[in-house]
C-alpha positions as CSV (number, residue, x, y, z in Angstrom):
1,M,62.0,34.8,42.3
2,T,64.0,31.7,41.5
3,N,62.2,28.8,39.7
4,K,62.2,26.0,42.2
5,G,60.8,23.4,39.8
6,T,57.4,22.0,39.2
7,C,54.9,20.5,41.7
8,K,55.5,16.8,42.6
9,A,51.8,16.0,42.6
10,K,50.7,13.8,39.7
11,D,49.7,15.6,36.5
12,C,50.6,19.1,38.0
13,A,53.0,21.5,36.3
14,H,52.6,24.5,38.6
15,E,55.6,26.2,40.3
16,V,56.7,24.9,43.7
17,V,55.7,26.9,46.7
18,G,56.6,24.6,49.6
19,K,57.6,21.0,50.4
20,G,57.8,20.3,46.6
21,Y,54.1,21.2,46.0
22,C,52.4,24.1,44.3
23,R,50.1,26.4,46.3
24,K,47.0,24.2,45.8
25,H,48.7,20.9,46.6
26,Y,50.6,22.4,49.5
27,R,47.3,23.5,51.1
28,L,45.9,20.1,50.6
29,W,49.0,18.5,52.1
30,K,48.7,20.7,55.2
31,A,45.0,19.7,55.5
32,G,46.0,16.0,55.4
33,E,44.2,15.4,52.1
34,M,47.1,14.3,49.9
35,P,48.1,10.6,49.6
36,K,51.2,11.3,51.7
37,A,49.8,13.6,54.3
38,R,51.6,15.9,56.7
39,Y,50.8,13.7,59.6
40,R,49.2,10.3,60.2
41,T,45.4,10.6,60.0
42,C,42.6,9.0,62.0
43,T,41.6,5.6,60.6
44,F,37.8,6.2,61.2
45,E,36.0,6.3,57.9
46,K,36.4,9.6,56.0
47,C,38.1,11.3,59.0
48,R,41.2,13.3,58.1
49,K,42.1,14.6,61.5
50,K,45.5,14.1,63.1
51,R,45.8,10.9,65.2
52,A,45.8,11.5,69.0
53,F,45.4,8.1,70.6
54,G,46.6,5.0,68.7
55,S,45.0,5.1,65.3
56,L,42.1,7.5,66.2
57,C,41.8,11.2,66.5
58,E,40.7,12.7,69.8
59,E,37.0,12.9,68.9
60,H,36.7,9.3,67.7
61,Y,38.8,7.9,70.6
62,R,36.5,9.6,73.1
63,A,33.4,8.3,71.3
64,K,34.7,4.8,71.3
65,T,36.0,4.6,74.9
66,G,33.9,7.2,76.7
67,K,37.1,8.5,78.3
68,G,37.8,12.2,78.6
69,A,34.3,13.3,77.6
70,A,33.0,16.1,79.7
71,E,30.4,14.8,82.1
72,A,27.3,16.8,82.8
73,P,26.2,17.3,86.4
74,A,23.8,14.7,87.7
75,A,21.0,17.3,88.2
76,A,21.2,18.4,84.6
77,A,21.4,14.9,83.3
78,A,18.4,13.4,85.1
79,P,15.0,14.9,84.0
80,Q,12.8,16.2,86.8
81,A,9.8,14.0,87.6
82,E,6.5,15.9,87.3
83,A,4.6,16.4,90.5
84,P,1.4,14.3,90.6
85,A,-1.8,16.3,90.1
86,S,-4.0,16.5,93.2
């Protein structure tokens, strides 16, 4: 195996596996946890998912706008009223 160099992450001297990172940092890069992530991440606090709509991931976009969320049938959503006792 040819030596490709050392990891480009700060203070890491391990051998490069992919994209200039060692095995550990490459995995973190793919998960979007490195400073320069694989893709743009959601701007919601502590969310590292891929952006889907504007600056938010699909989950946070749906929570914010209410669009695209699966709607429950009306019968299941409304609780049944109890019959009055005779």
